[in-house]
C-alpha positions in Angstrom: -62.5 -114.9 109.6 -62.1 -116.4 113.1 -58.7 -118.0 112.2 -57.3 -114.7 110.9 -58.4 -112.9 114.1 -56.7 -115.5 116.3 -53.4 -115.2 114.4 -53.6 -111.4 114.6 -54.1 -111.7 118.4 -51.0 -113.9 118.7 -49.0 -111.5 116.6 -50.2 -108.5 118.7 -49.2 -110.5 121.9 -45.7 -111.2 120.4 -45.4 -107.5 119.5 -46.3 -106.4 123.1 -43.9 -108.9 124.6 -41.1 -107.5 122.3 -42.1 -104.0 123.4 -41.9 -104.9 127.1 -38.5 -106.6 126.6 -37.2 -103.5 124.7 -38.4 -101.2 127.4 -36.8 -103.3 130.1 -33.5 -103.5 128.1 -33.4 -99.7 127.4 -33.9 -98.8 131.0 -31.6 -101.4 132.6 -28.4 -100.2 134.2 -29.2 -96.5 134.2 -28.9 -96.1 138.0 -26.0 -98.5 138.4 -24.1 -96.9 135.5 -24.4 -93.5 137.2 -23.2 -94.9 140.5 -20.3 -96.7 138.8 -19.3 -93.4 137.1 -19.4 -91.5 140.4 -17.2 -94.1 142.1 -14.8 -94.1 139.2 -14.4 -90.3 139.4 -14.1 -90.5 143.2 -11.2 -93.0 142.9 -9.5 -91.0 140.1 -9.7 -87.9 142.3 -8.3 -89.9 145.2 -5.3 -90.9 143.2 -4.6 -87.3 142.2 -4.7 -86.2 145.9 -2.4 -89.0 147.0 0.0 -88.2 144.2 0.3 -84.6 145.3 0.6 -85.5 149.0 3.1 -88.4 148.6 5.4 -86.7 146.1 8.1 -86.1 148.7 7.8 -89.7 150.0 8.1 -91.0 146.5 11.3 -89.1 145.9 12.7 -90.3 149.2 11.9 -94.0 148.5 13.8 -94.0 145.2 17.1 -94.6 147.1 15.8 -97.9 148.5 14.9 -99.6 145.3 16.1 -100.3 141.8 15.9 -97.4 139.4 13.1 -99.1 137.4 10.6 -99.6 140.2 9.6 -96.1 141.1 8.7 -94.9 137.6 6.9 -98.2 137.0 5.0 -97.9 140.3 4.0 -94.3 139.7 2.8 -94.9 136.2 1.0 -98.2 137.0 -0.8 -97.0 140.1 -1.5 -93.3 139.6 -1.6 -93.6 135.8 -4.2 -96.3 135.8 -6.1 -94.4 138.5 -6.3 -91.3 136.2 -7.3 -93.5 133.3 -10.1 -94.9 135.5 -11.3 -91.4 136.2 -11.2 -90.5 132.5 -13.0 -93.6 131.5 -16.1 -92.5 133.4 -16.8 -90.0 130.6 -17.0 -92.7 128.0 -20.5 -93.7 126.9 -19.8 -97.4 127.5 -19.4 -98.1 131.2 -17.6 -101.4 130.4 -14.5 -99.3 130.0 -14.9 -98.1 133.6 -14.9 -101.6 134.8 -11.9 -102.5 132.6 -9.9 -99.6 133.9 -10.9 -100.3 137.5 -9.9 -103.9 137.2 -6.6 -103.0 135.7 -5.9 -100.5 138.6 -6.8 -103.1 141.3 -4.5 -105.7 139.7 -1.6 -103.3 139.0 -1.6 -102.2 142.7 -0.9 -105.8 143.8 1.6 -106.4 141.1 3.6 -103.2 141.9 3.8 -103.9 145.6 4.9 -107.4 145.0 7.6 -106.1 142.6 8.9 -104.0 145.5 10.6 -107.1 146.9 12.9 -107.9 144.0 13.6 -104.1 143.5 14.4 -103.5 147.2 18.1 -103.0 147.9 17.9 -104.4 151.5 18.3 -101.0 153.2 16.4 -100.6 156.5 15.0 -97.3 157.8 13.5 -96.1 161.1 9.9 -95.0 161.3 9.4 -95.2 157.6 6.3 -96.0 155.6 6.5 -97.0 152.0 4.4 -94.6 150.0 2.5 -97.2 148.1 1.2 -98.7 151.3 -0.8 -95.6 152.1 -3.7 -96.3 149.8 -4.6 -100.1 149.5 -8.2 -99.1 150.2 -8.4 -97.0 147.1 -7.2 -99.9 144.9 -9.8 -102.1 146.7 -12.5 -99.6 145.9 -11.5 -100.0 142.2 -11.8 -103.8 142.7 -15.3 -103.3 144.2 -16.3 -101.3 141.1 -15.0 -103.9 138.7 -15.6 -107.3 140.4 -18.1 -109.3 142.4 -18.2 -108.4 146.2 -16.3 -111.6 147.2 -13.4 -110.9 144.8 -13.3 -107.3 146.1 -13.0 -108.5 149.7 -10.2 -110.9 148.8 -8.4 -108.0 147.1 -8.8 -105.9 150.2 -7.2 -108.5 152.5 -4.4 -109.2 150.0 -3.6 -105.6 149.3 -3.8 -104.4 153.0 -1.7 -107.4 154.2 1.0 -106.8 151.6 1.1 -103.1 152.5 1.5 -103.7 156.3 4.0 -106.5 155.8 6.2 -104.3 153.6 6.2 -101.5 156.1 7.2 -103.7 159.1 10.0 -105.6 157.2 11.8 -102.5 155.9 12.1 -100.9 159.3 15.4 -101.0 161.2 13.8 -102.4 164.3 10.7 -104.3 163.3 7.9 -104.2 165.9 6.3 -107.5 165.1 4.0 -107.4 168.1 2.2 -104.5 166.4 1.7 -106.3 163.1 -1.6 -107.9 164.1 -3.2 -104.6 165.3 -1.9 -102.8 162.2 -3.4 -105.5 160.0 -6.7 -105.4 161.9 -6.9 -101.6 161.6 -6.0 -101.7 157.9 -8.6 -104.4 157.1 -11.3 -102.6 159.1 -10.6 -99.2 157.7 -10.6 -100.3 154.1 -13.5 -102.6 154.6 -15.8 -99.7 155.5 -15.3 -98.0 152.2 -15.4 -101.3 150.2 -18.6 -102.3 151.9 -20.1 -98.9 151.1 -19.1 -99.2 147.5 -20.6 -102.7 147.3 -23.9 -101.7 148.8 -24.2 -98.6 146.6 -23.6 -100.5 143.5 -26.0 -103.2 144.6 -28.6 -100.6 145.3 -28.1 -99.2 141.8 -28.7 -102.7 140.3 -31.9 -103.2 142.5 -33.1 -99.8 141.4 -32.5 -100.7 137.7 -34.4 -104.0 138.2 -37.3 -102.1 139.8 -37.4 -99.5 137.0 -37.4 -102.3 134.4 -40.2 -104.1 136.1 -42.2 -100.9 136.5 -41.8 -100.1 132.8 -42.7 -103.6 131.8 -45.8 -103.5 134.0 -46.7 -100.1 132.4 -46.2 -101.5 128.9 -48.4 -104.6 129.8 -51.1 -102.3 131.2 -51.0 -100.2 128.0 -51.3 -103.4 125.9 -54.2 -104.6 128.0 -55.9 -101.3 127.7 -55.3 -101.3 123.9 -56.8 -104.9 123.8 -59.8 -103.7 125.8 -60.3 -100.7 123.5 -60.1 -103.0 120.5 -62.6 -105.4 122.0 -65.0 -102.5 122.7 -64.6 -101.3 119.1 -65.4 -104.8 117.8 -68.4 -105.1 120.2 -69.7 -101.8 119.0 -69.2 -102.8 115.3 -71.1 -106.1 115.9 -73.9 -104.3 117.7 -74.2 -101.3 115.2 -73.9 -103.2 111.9 -74.0 -107.0 112.1 -76.9 -107.2 114.6 -78.9 -104.3 113.0 -78.4 -105.8 109.5 -79.6 -109.2 110.7 -82.6 -107.7 112.3 -83.4 -105.7 109.2 -83.1 -108.7 107.0 -85.4 -110.7 109.2 -88.1 -108.0 108.8 -87.5 -106.9 105.2 -86.8 -109.9 103.0 -86.7 -108.2 99.7 -85.8 -104.6 100.6 -82.8 -103.5 98.4 -81.6 -101.2 101.2 -81.1 -104.2 103.4 -78.9 -105.8 100.7 -76.8 -102.6 100.4 -76.5 -102.4 104.2 -75.4 -106.0 104.4 -72.7 -105.3 101.7 -71.4 -102.3 103.7 -71.4 -104.4 106.9 -69.3 -107.1 105.2 -66.9 -104.5 103.9 -66.4 -103.0 107.3 -65.7 -106.4 108.8 -63.1 -107.0 106.1 -61.5 -103.7 106.9 -61.4 -104.5 110.6 -59.9 -108.0 109.8 -57.2 -106.7 107.4 -56.5 -103.4 109.2 -56.7 -101.4 106.0 -56.9 -97.6 106.4 -56.6 -95.5 103.3 -57.3 -92.0 104.7 -54.7 -90.2 106.7 -56.8 -87.1 107.3 -60.2 -85.6 106.6 -60.9 -82.0 105.4 -64.3 -80.5 106.3 -66.0 -82.0 103.3 -64.5 -85.4 104.1 -65.8 -85.1 107.7 -69.3 -84.2 106.4 -69.2 -87.0 103.9 -68.3 -89.6 106.5 -71.1 -88.4 108.9 -73.7 -87.9 106.2 -73.0 -91.4 104.8 -73.3 -93.0 108.3 -76.6 -91.1 108.9 -78.1 -92.0 105.5 -77.4 -95.6 106.1 -79.9 -95.5 109.0 -82.4 -92.9 107.7 -82.3 -91.8 104.1 -84.7 -88.9 104.8 -82.7 -87.5 107.7 -82.4 -83.7 108.0 -78.7 -83.0 107.9 -77.3 -79.5 108.6 -73.6 -78.4 108.9 -71.8 -75.3 109.9 -68.1 -74.5 109.6 -66.6 -71.4 111.4 -65.0 -68.9 109.1 -61.3 -69.5 108.8 -61.4 -72.9 110.5 -59.4 -75.9 109.4 -60.7 -79.1 110.9 -58.1 -81.3 109.1 -56.4 -82.1 112.4 -59.0 -84.7 113.4 -57.8 -88.2 113.0 -59.8 -90.4 110.6 -60.3 -93.1 113.2 -61.8 -90.4 115.5 -64.2 -89.3 112.8 -65.3 -92.9 112.1 -65.8 -93.5 115.8 -67.9 -90.4 116.0 -69.9 -91.4 112.9 -70.6 -94.8 114.4 -71.8 -93.3 117.7 -74.1 -90.9 115.7 -75.4 -93.8 113.6 -76.3 -95.7 116.8 -78.1 -92.7 118.2 -80.1 -92.4 115.0 -80.8 -96.2 115.0 -82.1 -95.9 118.5 -84.3 -93.0 117.5 -85.8 -95.0 114.5 -86.5 -97.9 116.8 -87.9 -96.1 119.9 -88.9 -92.5 119.1 -92.2 -93.5 117.3 -93.3 -93.7 113.7 -94.2 -90.0 113.5 -91.0 -88.7 115.0 -88.8 -86.3 113.0 -85.1 -86.5 113.2 -82.2 -84.2 112.4 -78.4 -84.1 112.6 -76.6 -80.9 113.1 -72.8 -80.7 112.7 -70.7 -77.8 114.0 -67.0 -77.8 113.3 -64.1 -75.5 114.2 -60.4 -76.0 114.1 -60.4 -77.5 117.6 -64.0 -78.5 118.3 -66.4 -80.8 116.5 -70.0 -81.3 117.7 -72.7 -83.5 116.3 -76.2 -83.3 117.7 -78.8 -86.0 116.9 -82.3 -84.8 117.9 -85.8 -86.1 117.5 -89.2 -85.0 118.7 -90.4 -88.5 119.6 -91.7 -90.1 122.7 -88.5 -89.7 124.7 -87.4 -91.8 127.7 -85.7 -91.6 131.1 -81.9 -92.2 130.5 -81.5 -93.3 134.1 -83.9 -96.1 133.6 -82.0 -97.8 130.8 -80.9 -101.3 131.8 -77.2 -101.9 132.1 -77.3 -104.9 129.7 -78.5 -102.6 126.8 -75.3 -101.9 124.9 -76.6 -99.3 122.5 -76.1 -96.3 124.7 -73.4 -97.8 127.0 -71.1 -99.2 124.4 -71.9 -97.8 121.0 -72.4 -94.2 122.0 -70.9 -93.3 125.4 -68.2 -96.0 125.4 -67.2 -95.3 121.8 -66.8 -91.5 122.5 -65.0 -92.1 125.8 -62.3 -93.9 123.9 -61.4 -90.7 122.1 -59.1 -88.1 123.5 -61.4 -85.1 124.1 -64.5 -87.1 123.2 -67.7 -87.2 125.2 -71.4 -88.0 124.7 -74.4 -86.3 126.4 -77.9 -87.7 126.3 -80.9 -85.5 127.2 -84.4 -86.9 127.1 -87.6 -87.1 129.1 -90.9 -88.9 128.4 -92.9 -87.0 125.8 -90.2 -84.4 125.2 -88.0 -86.0 122.6 -84.4 -86.9 122.7 -81.1 -85.1 122.0 -77.7 -86.8 121.8 -74.7 -84.5 121.7 -71.4 -85.9 120.6 -68.3 -83.7 121.1 -64.7 -84.0 120.1 -62.1 -81.5 121.2 -58.5 -81.7 120.0 -55.9 -81.8 122.7 -53.6 -78.7 123.0 -50.6 -80.9 122.1 -52.1 -81.7 118.7 -52.7 -78.1 117.9 -49.2 -77.2 118.9 
């Protein structure tokens, strides 16, 4: 039995690790994806604005280049920018990065193709239209590539734009090239740096969320393990220990043999995880409670009341079994400590949303505050067991010479009833 329990524990650990990994995977990239989509739409909107503003300059520049360059340049730069904006509405953000990468590369390719397409004509105070937005293309590079590659793209694109503008002028002012380059690099770098930091923040946030969810899953797994350990401890105390004690005092009592058989069956059920019932009706609840009570005291007075029109089938079987175990432990304590002349009774009251079990005796009683902490009967098998249940509680009232009353309650949460 010990070997099976160890393998079950390893299996549960593997399942919890798989759950943690799945939670982390499902939550990863949420924030960075949203930031990437926002940048993609911002870049797409920027290209639309530049297309509207630069339309006259595009028409004017057609006379300075081969007929194929302007249509190619417009489609490659503005077209890929619009595709980038549209890709942000796709469920897979990898398309956003692909479109952004294409736009960043096409900008450099188009401005390089200007040189073989240029007819050699010089103009005064003229700025080639494509040199107005190298920073937008570099933003696309920041969205698609690593920061270092985006910075390289920024310097290449801004440098090509400024060199083109200076060379096609009638009277090149070469002494202004360095200041123009510095301004272009600095201006574009501000936006690229902001994009890099925003995307990095998104990735950090994703990692934090994944770590938090993994920690929450680990805490839940630890709590489940603790609950299972308490359940096992309660079972050992309620059945195994009590059966062994009974056997040591009553060698030939047939009831001890039956109790031992039931104990072995319960241990087998715990080991194999078998659970045949999916719900209990009122009769099933009473049968479970009455059976647990009769195992302890065959002569127990058992009373039950069901409110008219109530349907207690919403109670989970595990909750009913846990409540029956707590009730049995209360009765077991009464048999041991209340005195030989004490009379005991169990009263069950059930409604659709509330189940109450009262175990009472008229025995010698005791002071609940004086119970030592190492005594597990009350702490683990009664209060601890009921505390594990949603809506479960245990109240113990007793005083010396006035008997004892243990009230177990279980209330269904509102979500279950809805």
